[in-house]
OpenMM code with the backbone's topology and positions (N, CA, C; nanometers):
from openmm import Vec3, app, unit

residues = "MET LEU ASP PHE SER VAL THR PHE LEU ILE THR VAL VAL ASN VAL THR VAL LEU PHE LEU ALA LEU ARG LYS LEU LEU PHE LYS PRO VAL THR LYS PHE MET GLU ASP ARG THR GLU ARG VAL ARG ARG GLU LEU GLU VAL ALA LYS ASN THR SER ASP ARG ALA GLU SER LEU ALA ARG GLU TYR GLU GLU LYS LEU GLU ASN ALA ARG THR GLU GLY GLN ARG LEU ILE ASP VAL ALA ARG GLU LYS ALA GLU ARG GLU SER ALA ALA ILE VAL ALA LYS GLY HIS ALA GLU ALA GLU ARG ILE VAL ALA GLN ALA ARG LEU ALA LEU GLU ASP GLU ARG ARG GLU ALA GLU ARG LYS LEU LEU ASP GLY ALA ALA ASP LEU THR ILE GLU ALA SER SER ARG VAL LEU GLY GLU ASN ILE ASP SER ALA LYS ASN ARG ASP ILE VAL ARG LYS PHE LEU ASP SER VAL GLY VAL ALA".split()
positions = [
    Vec3(-0.7593, -1.9984, -10.6468),
    Vec3(-0.7991, -1.9367, -10.5291),
    Vec3(-0.8794, -2.0257, -10.4387),
    Vec3(-0.9319, -2.1130, -10.5027),
    Vec3(-1.0076, -2.2095, -10.4288),
    Vec3(-0.9180, -2.2835, -10.3337),
    Vec3(-0.8062, -2.3022, -10.3755),
    Vec3(-0.7086, -2.3688, -10.2910),
    Vec3(-0.6806, -2.2849, -10.1676),
    Vec3(-0.6703, -2.1642, -10.1939),
    Vec3(-0.6432, -2.0758, -10.0834),
    Vec3(-0.7622, -2.0693, -9.9886),
    Vec3(-0.8772, -2.0694, -10.0357),
    Vec3(-0.9941, -2.0592, -9.9540),
    Vec3(-1.0228, -2.1888, -9.8817),
    Vec3(-0.9929, -2.3009, -9.9427),
    Vec3(-1.0143, -2.4273, -9.8743),
    Vec3(-0.9106, -2.4384, -9.7630),
    Vec3(-0.7923, -2.4021, -9.7904),
    Vec3(-0.6901, -2.4067, -9.6871),
    Vec3(-0.7245, -2.3070, -9.5783),
    Vec3(-0.7715, -2.1954, -9.6264),
    Vec3(-0.8101, -2.0938, -9.5290),
    Vec3(-0.9264, -2.1421, -9.4441),
    Vec3(-1.0211, -2.2038, -9.5093),
    Vec3(-1.1375, -2.2565, -9.4408),
    Vec3(-1.0974, -2.3692, -9.3462),
    Vec3(-1.0087, -2.4564, -9.3897),
    Vec3(-0.9621, -2.5660, -9.3053),
    Vec3(-0.8851, -2.5078, -9.1863),
    Vec3(-0.8096, -2.4047, -9.2105),
    Vec3(-0.7340, -2.3420, -9.1033),
    Vec3(-0.8308, -2.2790, -9.0040),
    Vec3(-0.9316, -2.2138, -9.0520),
    Vec3(-1.0313, -2.1509, -8.9643),
    Vec3(-1.1018, -2.2584, -8.8834),
    Vec3(-1.1369, -2.3667, -8.9457),
    Vec3(-1.2040, -2.4761, -8.8754),
    Vec3(-1.1084, -2.5345, -8.7726),
    Vec3(-0.9846, -2.5560, -8.8125),
    Vec3(-0.8855, -2.6105, -8.7190),
    Vec3(-0.8661, -2.5165, -8.5996),
    Vec3(-0.8550, -2.3882, -8.6264),
    Vec3(-0.8352, -2.2907, -8.5186),
    Vec3(-0.9590, -2.2897, -8.4296),
    Vec3(-1.0767, -2.2986, -8.4876),
    Vec3(-1.2000, -2.2991, -8.4098),
    Vec3(-1.2080, -2.4240, -8.3247),
    Vec3(-1.1773, -2.5378, -8.3821),
    Vec3(-1.1803, -2.6627, -8.3056),
    Vec3(-1.0741, -2.6571, -8.1949),
    Vec3(-0.9576, -2.6075, -8.2316),
    Vec3(-0.8511, -2.5968, -8.1322),
    Vec3(-0.8921, -2.5008, -8.0204),
    Vec3(-0.9557, -2.3875, -8.0582),
    Vec3(-1.0015, -2.2924, -7.9583),
    Vec3(-1.1050, -2.3553, -7.8662),
    Vec3(-1.2016, -2.4269, -7.9225),
    Vec3(-1.3054, -2.4907, -7.8408),
    Vec3(-1.2453, -2.5993, -7.7519),
    Vec3(-1.1503, -2.6750, -7.8088),
    Vec3(-1.0871, -2.7806, -7.7294),
    Vec3(-1.0049, -2.7197, -7.6156),
    Vec3(-0.9296, -2.6166, -7.6470),
    Vec3(-0.8498, -2.5508, -7.5431),
    Vec3(-0.9392, -2.4839, -7.4388),
    Vec3(-1.0483, -2.4267, -7.4909),
    Vec3(-1.1409, -2.3639, -7.3979),
    Vec3(-1.2001, -2.4663, -7.3035),
    Vec3(-1.2388, -2.5771, -7.3569),
    Vec3(-1.2988, -2.6833, -7.2763),
    Vec3(-1.1946, -2.7454, -7.1837),
    Vec3(-1.0770, -2.7718, -7.2313),
    Vec3(-0.9764, -2.8437, -7.1553),
    Vec3(-0.8852, -2.7528, -7.0724),
    Vec3(-0.8612, -2.6322, -7.1184),
    Vec3(-0.7613, -2.5505, -7.0515),
    Vec3(-0.8196, -2.4229, -6.9893),
    Vec3(-0.8928, -2.3457, -7.0639),
    Vec3(-0.9390, -2.2159, -7.0159),
    Vec3(-1.0378, -2.2277, -6.8998),
    Vec3(-1.1345, -2.3165, -6.9126),
    Vec3(-1.2324, -2.3310, -6.8053),
    Vec3(-1.1664, -2.3792, -6.6757),
    Vec3(-1.0800, -2.4824, -6.6785),
    Vec3(-1.0157, -2.5219, -6.5528),
    Vec3(-0.9257, -2.4119, -6.4952),
    Vec3(-0.8546, -2.3416, -6.5854),
    Vec3(-0.7665, -2.2345, -6.5370),
    Vec3(-0.8510, -2.1215, -6.4790),
    Vec3(-0.9590, -2.0870, -6.5432),
    Vec3(-1.0478, -1.9820, -6.4936),
    Vec3(-1.1092, -2.0239, -6.3604),
    Vec3(-1.1537, -2.1470, -6.3523),
    Vec3(-1.2104, -2.1969, -6.2273),
    Vec3(-1.1036, -2.1956, -6.1169),
    Vec3(-0.9811, -2.2383, -6.1521),
    Vec3(-0.8710, -2.2369, -6.0558),
    Vec3(-0.8465, -2.0937, -6.0059),
    Vec3(-0.8446, -1.9979, -6.0972),
    Vec3(-0.8203, -1.8585, -6.0610),
    Vec3(-0.9347, -1.8035, -5.9743),
    Vec3(-1.0592, -1.8384, -6.0073),
    Vec3(-1.1728, -1.7936, -5.9261),
    Vec3(-1.1663, -1.8555, -5.7864),
    Vec3(-1.1345, -1.9854, -5.7823),
    Vec3(-1.1211, -2.0515, -5.6519),
    Vec3(-1.0087, -1.9880, -5.5685),
    Vec3(-0.8986, -1.9599, -5.6341),
    Vec3(-0.7853, -1.8993, -5.5643),
    Vec3(-0.8226, -1.7597, -5.5153),
    Vec3(-0.8917, -1.6840, -5.5981),
    Vec3(-0.9359, -1.5502, -5.5587),
    Vec3(-1.0284, -1.5600, -5.4375),
    Vec3(-1.1210, -1.6541, -5.4398),
    Vec3(-1.2136, -1.6735, -5.3269),
    Vec3(-1.1376, -1.7144, -5.2004),
    Vec3(-1.0411, -1.8046, -5.2139),
    Vec3(-0.9604, -1.8492, -5.0995),
    Vec3(-0.8813, -1.7321, -5.0406),
    Vec3(-0.8210, -1.6507, -5.1263),
    Vec3(-0.7454, -1.5342, -5.0799),
    Vec3(-0.8387, -1.4359, -5.0094),
    Vec3(-0.9594, -1.4151, -5.0658),
    Vec3(-1.0562, -1.3253, -5.0038),
    Vec3(-1.0959, -1.3764, -4.8643),
    Vec3(-1.1203, -1.5092, -4.8519),
    Vec3(-1.1553, -1.5674, -4.7213),
    Vec3(-1.0393, -1.5543, -4.6225),
    Vec3(-0.9172, -1.5802, -4.6704),
    Vec3(-0.8008, -1.5680, -4.5823),
    Vec3(-0.7802, -1.4240, -4.5365),
    Vec3(-0.8044, -1.3282, -4.6258),
    Vec3(-0.7956, -1.1874, -4.5882),
    Vec3(-0.9029, -1.1535, -4.4844),
    Vec3(-1.0207, -1.2092, -4.5037),
    Vec3(-1.1290, -1.1860, -4.4076),
    Vec3(-1.0945, -1.2470, -4.2713),
    Vec3(-1.0395, -1.3697, -4.2709),
    Vec3(-0.9981, -1.4341, -4.1466),
    Vec3(-0.8863, -1.3524, -4.0809),
    Vec3(-0.7917, -1.3052, -4.1611),
    Vec3(-0.6821, -1.2252, -4.1079),
    Vec3(-0.7357, -1.0945, -4.0474),
    Vec3(-0.8335, -1.0326, -4.1162),
    Vec3(-0.8932, -0.9097, -4.0619),
    Vec3(-0.9650, -0.9395, -3.9311),
    Vec3(-1.0410, -1.0486, -3.9265),
    Vec3(-1.1105, -1.0863, -3.8024),
    Vec3(-1.0100, -1.1154, -3.6903),
    Vec3(-0.9025, -1.1850, -3.7253),
    Vec3(-0.7989, -1.2155, -3.6266),
    Vec3(-0.7328, -1.0871, -3.5778),
    Vec3(-0.7065, -0.9966, -3.6676),
    Vec3(-0.6464, -0.8683, -3.6312),
    Vec3(-0.7406, -0.7885, -3.5407),
    Vec3(-0.8695, -0.7863, -3.5782),
    Vec3(-0.9679, -0.7168, -3.4931),
    Vec3(-0.9738, -0.7798, -3.3548),
    Vec3(-0.9732, -0.9112, -3.3492),
    Vec3(-0.9781, -0.9827, -3.2206),
    Vec3(-0.8514, -0.9521, -3.1389),
    Vec3(-0.7364, -0.9506, -3.2062),
    Vec3(-0.6109, -0.9201, -3.1370),
    Vec3(-0.6138, -0.7778, -3.0817),
    Vec3(-0.6644, -0.6833, -3.1583),
    Vec3(-0.6754, -0.5457, -3.1111),
    Vec3(-0.7711, -0.5373, -2.9919),
    Vec3(-0.8807, -0.6110, -3.0013),
    Vec3(-0.9773, -0.6133, -2.8912),
    Vec3(-0.9131, -0.6706, -2.7652),
    Vec3(-0.8408, -0.7810, -2.7804),
    Vec3(-0.7718, -0.8410, -2.6658),
    Vec3(-0.6656, -0.7471, -2.6098),
    Vec3(-0.5953, -0.6785, -2.6980),
    Vec3(-0.4932, -0.5846, -2.6523),
    Vec3(-0.5576, -0.4718, -2.5704),
    Vec3(-0.6708, -0.4181, -2.6185),
    Vec3(-0.7417, -0.3136, -2.5424),
    Vec3(-0.7888, -0.3692, -2.4087),
    Vec3(-0.8420, -0.4910, -2.4113),
    Vec3(-0.8907, -0.5540, -2.2881),
    Vec3(-0.7762, -0.5739, -2.1891),
    Vec3(-0.6622, -0.6216, -2.2379),
    Vec3(-0.5468, -0.6412, -2.1498),
    Vec3(-0.4951, -0.5086, -2.0959),
    Vec3(-0.4961, -0.4053, -2.1793),
    Vec3(-0.4539, -0.2730, -2.1332),
    Vec3(-0.5463, -0.2225, -2.0225),
    Vec3(-0.6767, -0.2431, -2.0415),
    Vec3(-0.7726, -0.2017, -1.9382),
    Vec3(-0.7478, -0.2792, -1.8087),
    Vec3(-0.7270, -0.4104, -1.8214),
    Vec3(-0.7002, -0.4923, -1.7027),
    Vec3(-0.5712, -0.4485, -1.6358),
    Vec3(-0.4700, -0.4198, -1.7153),
    Vec3(-0.3424, -0.3749, -1.6607),
    Vec3(-0.3593, -0.2416, -1.5892),
    Vec3(-0.4339, -0.1512, -1.6477),
    Vec3(-0.4585, -0.0219, -1.5847),
    Vec3(-0.5381, -0.0400, -1.4558),
    Vec3(-0.6375, -0.1297, -1.4585),
    Vec3(-0.7141, -0.1584, -1.3366),
    Vec3(-0.6244, -0.2179, -1.2294),
    Vec3(-0.5349, -0.3067, -1.2702),
    Vec3(-0.4420, -0.3673, -1.1738),
    Vec3(-0.3492, -0.2607, -1.1153),
    Vec3(-0.3024, -0.1700, -1.1989),
    Vec3(-0.2174, -0.0611, -1.1498),
    Vec3(-0.2942, 0.0258, -1.0502),
    Vec3(-0.4162, 0.0589, -1.0869),
    Vec3(-0.4990, 0.1416, -0.9995),
    Vec3(-0.5246, 0.0703, -0.8673),
    Vec3(-0.5587, -0.0578, -0.8748),
    Vec3(-0.5842, -0.1356, -0.7533),
    Vec3(-0.4574, -0.1468, -0.6686),
    Vec3(-0.3443, -0.1695, -0.7334),
    Vec3(-0.2170, -0.1765, -0.6617),
    Vec3(-0.1860, -0.0458, -0.5905),
    Vec3(-0.2084, 0.0660, -0.6587),
    Vec3(-0.1841, 0.1961, -0.5969),
    Vec3(-0.2801, 0.2190, -0.4812),
    Vec3(-0.4061, 0.1746, -0.4983),
    Vec3(-0.5038, 0.1899, -0.3902),
    Vec3(-0.4607, 0.1080, -0.2687),
    Vec3(-0.4134, -0.0155, -0.2931),
    Vec3(-0.3682, -0.1000, -0.1829),
    Vec3(-0.2471, -0.0386, -0.1122),
    Vec3(-0.1572, 0.0197, -0.1906),
    Vec3(-0.0398, 0.0858, -0.1318),
    Vec3(-0.0853, 0.2047, -0.0468),
    Vec3(-0.1811, 0.2824, -0.0984),
    Vec3(-0.2310, 0.3975, -0.0229),
    Vec3(-0.2989, 0.3537, 0.1064),
    Vec3(-0.3780, 0.2459, 0.0974),
    Vec3(-0.4457, 0.1946, 0.2171),
    Vec3(-0.3423, 0.1471, 0.3189),
    Vec3(-0.2411, 0.0747, 0.2718),
    Vec3(-0.1369, 0.0251, 0.3628),
    Vec3(-0.0602, 0.1414, 0.4249),
    Vec3(-0.0316, 0.2443, 0.3454),
    Vec3(0.0395, 0.3618, 0.3960),
    Vec3(-0.0442, 0.4319, 0.5036),
    Vec3(-0.1743, 0.4490, 0.4760),
    Vec3(-0.2616, 0.5142, 0.5741),
    Vec3(-0.2683, 0.4316, 0.7023),
    Vec3(-0.2776, 0.3002, 0.6879),
    Vec3(-0.2831, 0.2132, 0.8052),
    Vec3(-0.1535, 0.2252, 0.8852),
    Vec3(-0.0403, 0.2248, 0.8149),
    Vec3(0.0894, 0.2374, 0.8829),
    Vec3(0.0994, 0.3717, 0.9542),
    Vec3(0.0501, 0.4777, 0.8904),
    Vec3(0.0546, 0.6096, 0.9542),
    Vec3(-0.0346, 0.6126, 1.0783),
    Vec3(-0.1529, 0.5503, 1.0684),
    Vec3(-0.2410, 0.5458, 1.1860),
    Vec3(-0.1762, 0.4667, 1.2990),
    Vec3(-0.1174, 0.3517, 1.2632),
    Vec3(-0.0508, 0.2704, 1.3652),
    Vec3(0.0679, 0.3453, 1.4253),
    Vec3(0.1413, 0.4161, 1.3410),
    Vec3(0.2547, 0.4950, 1.3895),
    Vec3(0.2062, 0.6032, 1.4849),
    Vec3(0.0994, 0.6715, 1.4470),
    Vec3(0.0441, 0.7766, 1.5333),
    Vec3(-0.0044, 0.7166, 1.6652),
    Vec3(-0.0670, 0.5979, 1.6570),
    Vec3(-0.1151, 0.5332, 1.7798),
    Vec3(0.0022, 0.4948, 1.8697),
    Vec3(0.1091, 0.4443, 1.8093),
    Vec3(0.2274, 0.4048, 1.8876),
    Vec3(0.2906, 0.5284, 1.9522),
    Vec3(0.2997, 0.6367, 1.8749),
    Vec3(0.3572, 0.7604, 1.9288),
    Vec3(0.2694, 0.8131, 2.0425),
    Vec3(0.1371, 0.8112, 2.0218),
    Vec3(0.0462, 0.8588, 2.1266),
    Vec3(0.0583, 0.7717, 2.2512),
    Vec3(0.0689, 0.6416, 2.2303),
    Vec3(0.0852, 0.5502, 2.3439),
    Vec3(0.2168, 0.5795, 2.4159),
    Vec3(0.3221, 0.6057, 2.3392),
    Vec3(0.4517, 0.6395, 2.3980),
    Vec3(0.4433, 0.7684, 2.4788),
    Vec3(0.3737, 0.8691, 2.4244),
    Vec3(0.3572, 0.9949, 2.4972),
    Vec3(0.2775, 0.9726, 2.6261),
    Vec3(0.1713, 0.8928, 2.6149),
    Vec3(0.0904, 0.8653, 2.7345),
    Vec3(0.1733, 0.7922, 2.8392),
    Vec3(0.2530, 0.6958, 2.7944),
    Vec3(0.3388, 0.6204, 2.8868),
    Vec3(0.4416, 0.7131, 2.9502),
    Vec3(0.4985, 0.8023, 2.8690),
    Vec3(0.5970, 0.8980, 2.9224),
    Vec3(0.5310, 0.9904, 3.0246),
    Vec3(0.4108, 1.0370, 2.9946),
    Vec3(0.3402, 1.1239, 3.0893),
    Vec3(0.3091, 1.0486, 3.2187),
    Vec3(0.2708, 0.9217, 3.2051),
    Vec3(0.2421, 0.8411, 3.3235),
    Vec3(0.3683, 0.8238, 3.4077),
    Vec3(0.4807, 0.7964, 3.3413),
    Vec3(0.6073, 0.7797, 3.4126),
    Vec3(0.6478, 0.9097, 3.4813),
    Vec3(0.6309, 1.0230, 3.4111),
    Vec3(0.6639, 1.1527, 3.4694),
    Vec3(0.5745, 1.1794, 3.5902),
    Vec3(0.4445, 1.1485, 3.5774),
    Vec3(0.3520, 1.1696, 3.6891),
    Vec3(0.3914, 1.0817, 3.8071),
    Vec3(0.4283, 0.9560, 3.7792),
    Vec3(0.4725, 0.8674, 3.8870),
    Vec3(0.5999, 0.9213, 3.9516),
    Vec3(0.6908, 0.9713, 3.8696),
    Vec3(0.8158, 1.0265, 3.9232),
    Vec3(0.7872, 1.1484, 4.0092),
    Vec3(0.6925, 1.2317, 3.9658),
    Vec3(0.6563, 1.3494, 4.0460),
    Vec3(0.5967, 1.3064, 4.1796),
    Vec3(0.5084, 1.2044, 4.1734),
    Vec3(0.4500, 1.1556, 4.2982),
    Vec3(0.5580, 1.0990, 4.3905),
    Vec3(0.6500, 1.0234, 4.3303),
    Vec3(0.7579, 0.9657, 4.4103),
    Vec3(0.8449, 1.0764, 4.4694),
    Vec3(0.8741, 1.1784, 4.3893),
    Vec3(0.9526, 1.2915, 4.4402),
    Vec3(0.8791, 1.3642, 4.5524),
    Vec3(0.7498, 1.3828, 4.5334),
    Vec3(0.6707, 1.4484, 4.6382),
    Vec3(0.6717, 1.3653, 4.7658),
    Vec3(0.6558, 1.2323, 4.7507),
    Vec3(0.6619, 1.1450, 4.8689),
    Vec3(0.7993, 1.1531, 4.9352),
    Vec3(0.9051, 1.1508, 4.8566),
    Vec3(1.0402, 1.1602, 4.9116),
    Vec3(1.0623, 1.2952, 4.9801),
    Vec3(1.0076, 1.4031, 4.9205),
    Vec3(1.0211, 1.5363, 4.9802),
    Vec3(0.9512, 1.5404, 5.1153),
    Vec3(0.8294, 1.4849, 5.1193),
    Vec3(0.7556, 1.4828, 5.2463),
    Vec3(0.8311, 1.3996, 5.3515),
    Vec3(0.8833, 1.2848, 5.3055),
    Vec3(0.9593, 1.1979, 5.3978),
    Vec3(1.0832, 1.2710, 5.4475),
    Vec3(1.1515, 1.3441, 5.3567),
    Vec3(1.2708, 1.4196, 5.3960),
    Vec3(1.2333, 1.5300, 5.4943),
    Vec3(1.1194, 1.5979, 5.4691),
    Vec3(1.0740, 1.7019, 5.5622),
    Vec3(1.0429, 1.6412, 5.6988),
    Vec3(0.9742, 1.5259, 5.6959),
    Vec3(0.9406, 1.4598, 5.8219),
    Vec3(1.0666, 1.4228, 5.8976),
    Vec3(1.1658, 1.3651, 5.8265),
    Vec3(1.2914, 1.3281, 5.8918),
    Vec3(1.3640, 1.4510, 5.9429),
    Vec3(1.3590, 1.5599, 5.8621),
    Vec3(1.4229, 1.6838, 5.9038),
    Vec3(1.3572, 1.7390, 6.0299),
    Vec3(1.2225, 1.7357, 6.0312),
    Vec3(1.1504, 1.7839, 6.1492),
    Vec3(1.1782, 1.6953, 6.2698),
    Vec3(1.1823, 1.5612, 6.2443),
    Vec3(1.2143, 1.4708, 6.3550),
    Vec3(1.3552, 1.4990, 6.4077),
    Vec3(1.4474, 1.5187, 6.3135),
    Vec3(1.5856, 1.5491, 6.3545),
    Vec3(1.5922, 1.6812, 6.4278),
    Vec3(1.5180, 1.7806, 6.3798),
    Vec3(1.5157, 1.9114, 6.4452),
    Vec3(1.4536, 1.8995, 6.5831),
    Vec3(1.3463, 1.8187, 6.5895),
    Vec3(1.2815, 1.7994, 6.7198),
    Vec3(1.3774, 1.7314, 6.8152),
    Vec3(1.4487, 1.6301, 6.7685),
    Vec3(1.5451, 1.5605, 6.8537),
    Vec3(1.6554, 1.6561, 6.8996),
    Vec3(1.7044, 1.7374, 6.8071),
    Vec3(1.8092, 1.8337, 6.8425),
    Vec3(1.7564, 1.9375, 6.9409),
    Vec3(1.6335, 1.9822, 6.9227),
    Vec3(1.5746, 2.0794, 7.0128),
    Vec3(1.5583, 2.0197, 7.1518),
    Vec3(1.5115, 1.8938, 7.1555),
    Vec3(1.4953, 1.8262, 7.2846),
    Vec3(1.6313, 1.8069, 7.3490),
    Vec3(1.7297, 1.7675, 7.2720),
    Vec3(1.8663, 1.7467, 7.3242),
    Vec3(1.9202, 1.8784, 7.3785),
    Vec3(1.9011, 1.9853, 7.3003),
    Vec3(1.9505, 2.1157, 7.3450),
    Vec3(1.8762, 2.1615, 7.4694),
    Vec3(1.7456, 2.1408, 7.4691),
    Vec3(1.6660, 2.1813, 7.5853),
    Vec3(1.7062, 2.1008, 7.7069),
    Vec3(1.7314, 1.9718, 7.6902),
    Vec3(1.7709, 1.8863, 7.8025),
    Vec3(1.9036, 1.9336, 7.8584),
    Vec3(1.9946, 1.9676, 7.7766),
    Vec3(2.1239, 2.0135, 7.8255),
    Vec3(2.1100, 2.1469, 7.8961),
    Vec3(2.0231, 2.2314, 7.8367),
    Vec3(2.0057, 2.3619, 7.8994),
    Vec3(1.9375, 2.3441, 8.0346),
    Vec3(1.8399, 2.2644, 8.0435),
    Vec3(1.7670, 2.2438, 8.1674),
    Vec3(1.8416, 2.1488, 8.2592),
    Vec3(1.9250, 2.0699, 8.2064),
    Vec3(2.0045, 1.9789, 8.2842),
    Vec3(1.9292, 1.8572, 8.3309),
    Vec3(1.8277, 1.8274, 8.2743),
    Vec3(1.7548, 1.7083, 8.3150),
    Vec3(1.7043, 1.6338, 8.1933),
    Vec3(1.6585, 1.5092, 8.2107),
    Vec3(1.6107, 1.4245, 8.1028),
    Vec3(1.4618, 1.4451, 8.0883),
    Vec3(1.4187, 1.4866, 7.9764),
    Vec3(1.2774, 1.5129, 7.9502),
    Vec3(1.2230, 1.3959, 7.8685),
    Vec3(1.0957, 1.3625, 7.8870),
    Vec3(1.0309, 1.2545, 7.8114),
    Vec3(1.0304, 1.2930, 7.6635),
    Vec3(1.0998, 1.2158, 7.5860),
    Vec3(1.1208, 1.2546, 7.4470),
    Vec3(0.9946, 1.2446, 7.3628),
    Vec3(0.9073, 1.1507, 7.3795),
    Vec3(0.7869, 1.1367, 7.2968),
    Vec3(0.6940, 1.2547, 7.3180),
    Vec3(0.6727, 1.2920, 7.4445),
    Vec3(0.5839, 1.4014, 7.4767),
    Vec3(0.6436, 1.5315, 7.4247),
    Vec3(0.7713, 1.5518, 7.4463),
    Vec3(0.8372, 1.6744, 7.4035),
    Vec3(0.8452, 1.6843, 7.2513),
    Vec3(0.8625, 1.5713, 7.1864),
    Vec3(0.8685, 1.5700, 7.0394),
    Vec3(0.7356, 1.6219, 6.9841),
    Vec3(0.6246, 1.5811, 7.0437),
    Vec3(0.4933, 1.6292, 6.9998),
    Vec3(0.4823, 1.7790, 7.0217),
    Vec3(0.5310, 1.8266, 7.1341),
    Vec3(0.5254, 1.9695, 7.1642),
    Vec3(0.6067, 2.0476, 7.0622),
    Vec3(0.7275, 1.9972, 7.0288),
    Vec3(0.8144, 2.0659, 6.9321),
    Vec3(0.7506, 2.0650, 6.7940),
    Vec3(0.6917, 1.9562, 6.7555),
    Vec3(0.6260, 1.9493, 6.6234),
    Vec3(0.5139, 2.0511, 6.6157),
    Vec3(0.4324, 2.0572, 6.7196),
    Vec3(0.3241, 2.1548, 6.7215),
    Vec3(0.3806, 2.2954, 6.7123),
    Vec3(0.4910, 2.3216, 6.7822),
    Vec3(0.5541, 2.4515, 6.7774),
    Vec3(0.6014, 2.4821, 6.6354),
    Vec3(0.6715, 2.3835, 6.5755),
    Vec3(0.7234, 2.4067, 6.4399),
    Vec3(0.6102, 2.4214, 6.3382),
    Vec3(0.5031, 2.3479, 6.3587),
    Vec3(0.3862, 2.3624, 6.2713),
    Vec3(0.3259, 2.5019, 6.2837),
    Vec3(0.3175, 2.5511, 6.4060),
    Vec3(0.2578, 2.6838, 6.4269),
    Vec3(0.3473, 2.7928, 6.3706),
    Vec3(0.4791, 2.7709, 6.3725),
    Vec3(0.5709, 2.8696, 6.3186),
    Vec3(0.5701, 2.8654, 6.1656),
    Vec3(0.5319, 2.7528, 6.1111),
    Vec3(0.5254, 2.7383, 5.9651),
    Vec3(0.6433, 2.6667, 5.9056),
    Vec3(0.7208, 2.5993, 5.9827),
    Vec3(0.8362, 2.5248, 5.9315),
    Vec3(0.7896, 2.3978, 5.8643),
    Vec3(0.6885, 2.3361, 5.9179),
    Vec3(0.6419, 2.2104, 5.8643),
    Vec3(0.5615, 2.2399, 5.7475),
] * unit.nanometer
topology = app.Topology()
chain = topology.addChain("A")
for resn in residues:
    res = topology.addResidue(resn, chain)
    for name in ("N", "CA", "C"):
        topology.addAtom(name, app.Element.getBySymbol(name[0]), res)
């Protein structure tokens, strides 16, 4: 049995030495490698989370800027529309004023033409009256003096 125990003891010593050697040469470096890798993965996850947070922040910021740009664009369109409407109203008002001025000028011109036509009609009537009177009387009457008399007569009658 001694043989068995010495072999057993030698085997135990060999296994212990092998375990210590493997632990020193293999387990510690592998454990350190695994811890380092775990730490590296944790840092990379943290960097990825920070990058993701930053990307989300930038996305919100860009959305806000885009919304502000849309709002500003709509405001500029509204301002331009209001300006165009004011200018349109001013042009229309100017056109109406010009049309009224033209109509007033036309009325004045018509009134002047009417007065001129009345004057010519009265002059023609006066000439015809003088001509008729001259023929009736059979003599030549001074036309300027008689024309004044006829005008006064027509004015008093209300023709003029």
